[in-house]
C-alpha distance (Angstrom), angle and dihedral (degrees) to the residues before:
residue distance angle dihedral
M1 . . .
V2 3.81 . .
R3 3.79 89.1 .
H4 3.81 90.7 53.1
L5 3.83 91.4 47.5
V6 3.82 92.2 51.4
A7 3.80 90.3 48.3
A8 3.79 90.3 50.9
V9 3.81 92.4 50.2
L10 3.81 91.0 48.9
A11 3.77 90.2 49.3
I12 3.82 91.3 51.4
G13 3.80 90.3 48.0
S14 3.80 90.7 51.3
F15 3.80 90.5 49.6
V16 3.83 92.9 50.4
G17 3.80 91.2 47.8
A18 3.77 91.1 50.0
S19 3.79 90.4 47.9
R20 3.79 91.6 52.6
A21 3.78 91.3 45.7
E22 3.81 88.9 55.0
E23 3.81 93.1 55.7
P24 3.81 108.0 111.2
A25 3.76 116.7 -106.4
I26 3.80 115.6 -114.1
T27 3.79 115.3 -99.7
H28 3.79 129.3 -175.3
S29 3.75 134.8 -172.1
F30 3.79 112.9 -148.5
L31 3.78 148.5 171.3
A32 3.81 113.6 -118.2
T33 3.80 123.2 -160.3
G34 3.79 125.9 -171.6
G35 3.79 133.8 72.3
A36 3.81 85.7 -12.8
T37 3.80 123.3 36.2
Y38 3.79 118.1 -154.9
I39 3.79 149.1 126.8
K40 3.79 114.2 -120.7
G41 3.80 125.1 -163.0
G42 3.77 126.3 -133.6
D43 3.81 88.1 -100.0
G44 3.82 90.3 60.2
K45 3.80 95.3 -108.3
I46 3.79 121.9 133.3
L47 3.82 108.7 -112.6
W48 3.80 98.9 177.3
E49 3.78 136.7 0.9
Y50 3.78 140.6 -177.7
P51 3.81 123.2 -147.3
Q52 3.82 97.4 -132.8
G53 3.79 132.8 73.2
S54 3.78 117.1 -105.5
R55 3.80 139.8 -166.8
D56 3.80 104.9 -160.0
G57 3.77 135.7 5.9
W58 3.79 150.7 165.2
V59 3.75 137.0 -151.5
L60 3.80 100.2 -141.9
P61 3.82 125.0 -145.3
D62 3.81 92.1 -98.5
G63 3.82 90.8 55.4
S64 3.80 95.8 -106.2
V65 3.81 119.5 129.8
L66 3.81 127.8 -127.7
L67 3.81 114.5 -160.6
T68 3.78 138.1 -176.9
I69 3.79 104.1 -140.6
T70 3.79 121.4 -139.5
K71 3.79 110.4 -123.8
N72 3.78 112.4 -87.9
K73 3.81 140.1 144.5
E74 3.80 92.6 -66.2
F75 3.82 93.3 41.5
P76 3.85 105.1 31.5
G77 3.79 91.5 173.2
G78 3.79 95.4 34.6
G79 3.77 121.2 -107.3
V80 3.77 149.5 -174.5
V81 3.79 130.6 -92.9
H82 3.81 130.1 -174.5
L83 3.81 112.9 -155.4
S84 3.76 136.6 -174.3
R85 3.80 113.6 -129.6
D86 3.81 88.8 -98.8
K87 3.85 86.7 54.3
N88 3.78 100.1 -108.1
V89 3.81 108.0 153.6
L90 3.81 110.7 -115.3
F91 3.81 95.8 172.9
S92 3.78 136.7 -2.0
A93 3.81 135.5 179.2
K94 3.78 132.6 173.9
G95 3.78 125.9 -138.7
A96 3.80 116.6 -118.7
Q97 3.82 98.3 -152.0
S98 3.83 137.6 38.6
E99 3.80 101.9 -48.0
V100 3.79 146.1 -26.5
N101 3.79 117.0 -126.6
T102 3.79 107.1 172.9
A103 3.77 139.0 46.5
Q104 3.79 126.2 178.7
L105 3.79 134.1 164.1
V106 3.81 102.0 -128.7
G107 3.79 101.7 174.6
D108 3.77 142.1 -12.4
G109 3.80 102.9 -42.7
R110 3.82 92.9 -14.0
Y111 3.79 122.3 121.7
M112 3.80 132.1 -167.3
I113 3.80 125.5 -155.0
T114 3.79 136.4 168.2
E115 3.78 121.4 -133.9
A116 3.81 122.9 -154.4
G117 3.79 119.9 -153.8
N118 3.78 141.3 84.1
D119 3.80 87.5 -40.6
P120 3.82 104.9 41.3
R121 3.78 110.4 -163.7
I122 3.78 150.4 151.6
L123 3.80 116.7 -118.6
E124 3.78 132.3 -167.7
F125 3.82 118.6 -159.3
N126 3.77 129.1 -166.6
K127 3.79 120.1 -132.9
D128 3.81 90.2 -89.5
G129 3.82 91.9 58.3
K130 3.80 96.0 -106.4
I131 3.81 116.3 141.7
E132 3.81 107.5 -117.1
L133 3.82 99.5 173.1
E134 3.80 137.5 19.7
V135 3.81 123.5 -168.7
K136 3.80 119.2 -173.2
I137 3.80 116.3 -135.3
T138 3.80 119.3 -143.9
A139 3.82 101.4 -136.5
Q140 3.79 142.9 129.9
T141 3.79 113.7 -84.2
K142 3.80 103.1 -163.2
D143 3.83 91.8 89.1
H144 3.79 112.3 33.5
H145 3.79 93.7 -176.1
L146 3.80 91.7 59.5
Q147 3.80 97.6 47.6
T148 3.79 105.3 93.3
R149 3.80 142.6 -17.3
M150 3.81 133.0 175.1
T151 3.78 102.4 17.7
R152 3.81 113.4 -179.9
K153 3.78 131.2 -166.0
L154 3.80 109.5 -129.9
P155 3.80 127.4 -140.9
N156 3.82 88.7 -107.2
G157 3.82 90.2 61.2
N158 3.81 95.2 -106.7
Y159 3.83 126.6 117.7
L160 3.80 126.8 -120.1
V161 3.81 109.0 -149.5
P162 3.83 127.0 -173.0
Q163 3.84 107.8 -151.4
L164 3.78 108.5 -162.9
L165 3.79 109.5 -164.9
D166 3.81 90.8 33.7
K167 3.84 88.3 56.6
V168 3.78 92.5 -138.6
V169 3.80 140.0 109.4
R170 3.79 112.1 -144.3
E171 3.78 133.7 -170.4
Y172 3.81 113.6 -146.2
D173 3.77 127.6 -168.0
P174 3.84 118.7 -136.4
K175 3.82 90.0 -90.7
G176 3.80 92.4 56.3
K177 3.80 97.1 -104.6
I178 3.82 114.8 145.7
V179 3.81 105.9 -125.5
W180 3.84 99.5 169.2
E181 3.77 138.6 10.0
A182 3.79 140.8 175.9
K183 3.80 126.0 -162.5
T184 3.81 115.2 -132.8
P185 3.83 132.2 -150.3
H186 3.80 91.6 -128.9
W187 3.81 139.7 5.6
P188 3.83 108.3 -46.5
F189 3.80 114.6 -138.2
T190 3.80 106.2 164.8
A191 3.80 125.4 31.4
I192 3.80 120.1 -176.2
R193 3.79 123.6 -174.1
L194 3.80 105.7 -144.2
P195 3.83 125.7 -149.0
D196 3.83 91.7 -105.5
G197 3.82 91.4 56.4
N198 3.80 96.0 -103.3
T199 3.80 120.4 125.0
L200 3.81 124.2 -133.3
I201 3.81 114.0 -150.8
G202 3.80 131.4 -170.2
C203 3.81 111.2 -150.0
T204 3.82 105.3 -157.5
L205 3.82 113.8 -149.5
G206 3.79 90.9 14.7
N207 3.83 84.0 74.3
L208 3.78 90.9 -139.9
V209 3.78 142.1 107.0
I210 3.79 121.9 -149.2
E211 3.78 135.9 -172.2
V212 3.79 120.2 -149.8
D213 3.80 130.5 -168.1
P214 3.83 124.0 -125.3
K215 3.81 89.4 -83.8
G216 3.83 91.1 55.6
K217 3.81 93.5 -107.8
E218 3.80 115.0 144.4
V219 3.80 111.2 -115.6
W220 3.83 101.3 166.9
R221 3.77 139.5 15.1
V222 3.77 140.3 172.3
T223 3.80 126.1 -161.2
N224 3.79 136.8 166.8
D225 3.80 87.7 -90.0
D226 3.82 87.4 69.2
L227 3.80 96.4 49.4
P228 3.81 132.1 68.2
G229 3.79 112.8 -118.4
K230 3.83 92.4 17.2
P231 3.82 93.0 -109.3
I232 3.83 99.0 177.2
N233 3.79 111.7 100.3
D234 3.82 108.8 167.2
A235 3.81 105.9 -13.9
C236 3.78 99.2 -140.1
G237 3.80 111.9 140.8
V238 3.81 120.0 38.6
Q239 3.80 132.1 179.4
R240 3.81 129.4 -170.9
L241 3.80 109.2 -147.8
P242 3.82 123.4 -144.7
N243 3.84 89.9 -107.2
G244 3.82 90.6 59.9
N245 3.80 96.3 -104.8
T246 3.79 119.7 131.3
V247 3.81 125.1 -137.2
I248 3.81 118.0 -156.9
T249 3.79 128.6 -169.4
S250 3.80 124.5 -142.1
H251 3.79 102.0 -145.8
H252 3.81 94.5 -172.2
A253 3.81 94.0 50.8
G254 3.78 114.3 117.3
A255 3.79 135.4 -161.5
K256 3.83 112.3 -35.2
D257 3.83 92.2 8.3
V258 3.79 122.7 116.3
K259 3.80 105.3 -89.7
L260 3.80 101.4 172.3
T261 3.81 127.7 30.4
E262 3.80 126.7 -172.2
I263 3.80 117.7 -159.2
T264 3.77 135.6 179.5
R265 3.78 124.4 -125.3
D266 3.81 89.1 -94.5
K267 3.82 89.4 53.0
K268 3.80 100.7 -105.2
I269 3.80 115.6 148.9
V270 3.82 110.1 -126.1
W271 3.82 101.7 165.0
T272 3.78 139.2 15.9
H273 3.77 133.8 179.9
K274 3.81 127.4 -145.2
D275 3.78 128.7 168.7
E276 3.79 143.3 165.0
T277 3.80 94.5 -105.1
K278 3.79 111.3 118.7
P279 3.84 100.0 -148.0
G280 3.79 117.7 76.7
I281 3.79 123.4 -126.2
H282 3.82 113.4 -96.1
H283 3.80 95.0 -171.5
F284 3.79 134.3 -19.3
Q285 3.78 145.8 -171.1
I286 3.80 120.5 -135.6
L287 3.80 105.5 -142.2
D288 3.80 105.6 -177.9
T289 3.79 144.7 -1.1
N290 3.80 117.4 -134.7
G291 3.78 89.4 -17.1
K292 3.82 96.0 -51.3
A293 3.80 113.4 117.8
L294 3.79 115.0 -121.2
E295 3.77 114.5 -110.8
N296 3.80 92.7 -143.0
T297 3.79 121.9 28.9
G298 3.80 94.0 159.1
M299 3.81 96.9 93.6
R300 3.80 94.4 90.9
């Protein structure tokens, strides 16, 4: 009888293992910005690409793509370009200082960018390229490149600004008044205001991501010490998915290294992305999971 019981348990165990093995692996399609700019499908194939380097970007609901362009000959101070999927230019603006690090569509035909330079600022343009709003950013000016990164306009009309070398994330109102701030343990790159009022922050070369409450107190963090294989290599872009998982880019990852890592709240790795592309991913936008479009891709 014992022998039969053991055999039955082993059989059940084999069935459960087989069932788990049959669960489909997670796939994501995503937009990647950085030294290479492209949209990759869940099967790993390139679906769309742009021949210039970029720093930030969005695939918008109509399928068009909004990109922050890395400074180059055409855009000496960086800039922003809005493209249809067949690469017709719908909007374009050039930065007037050292570089542009952020682009966001913030209304019908209204675009927001951040400019780094001696006069760091947030600008909003109308569809005709006219500046409609300017918000001064209180930041160090000795290193323009390390002033700001993924600024986001919030639903309340304020702006959430990661300030790298200052090691602080600040919320500014439209008049430039600082209404909230949180100190960070390393250079903040991405700051995401979550629905519960907490803020998720990617801390670049600290290779960590933290979450702080409305008082700026740290309530969660993940580092390489929590993850097998230590996959985080310059935690720049971060995205919180609707299911609560967090995806982190490794900007300094090269060909065949882990470039994107998805973890659960309890810090279990459930998906990674590697490819043969040499440039790392500066920031990204996860577009779907197993072929199903995400309902909210704004938490990035």
